[in-house]
C-alpha positions, 0 to 999 in steps of 0.5 A: 486500494490494498497495499502490502508491507512486504512480498511475503505478506502479499503472497500470504494474503493472495494465497489461492487467488492465482496472484501469489508471486505477482507482487510489484514493488513501487517506490513510495514517492511514485505510489503517492504521486498516483493517488487522488486526495480522497483515495483510501489505501489499506495496509495489509487488508487481511490483517485486523485491525486494518490500517487505513490512510488517505491519499492526502496523508500519504502524499504529505508523508511522501513529500516531507523532507527526511530527517 
């Protein structure tokens, strides 16, 4: 599942696809709640090296108490 760190990065990576300007922000906890444990989330997939997270890891991060 591709996710983007910010709207600017989304628009850069979506350039030419017709999706520019159509990013939707979602709260991290809400996004994590929609994931299955075995989902793979790729942060800014057009950048290399790609950073991948498992649904399991993101759920754990989203539910841990903030310090």
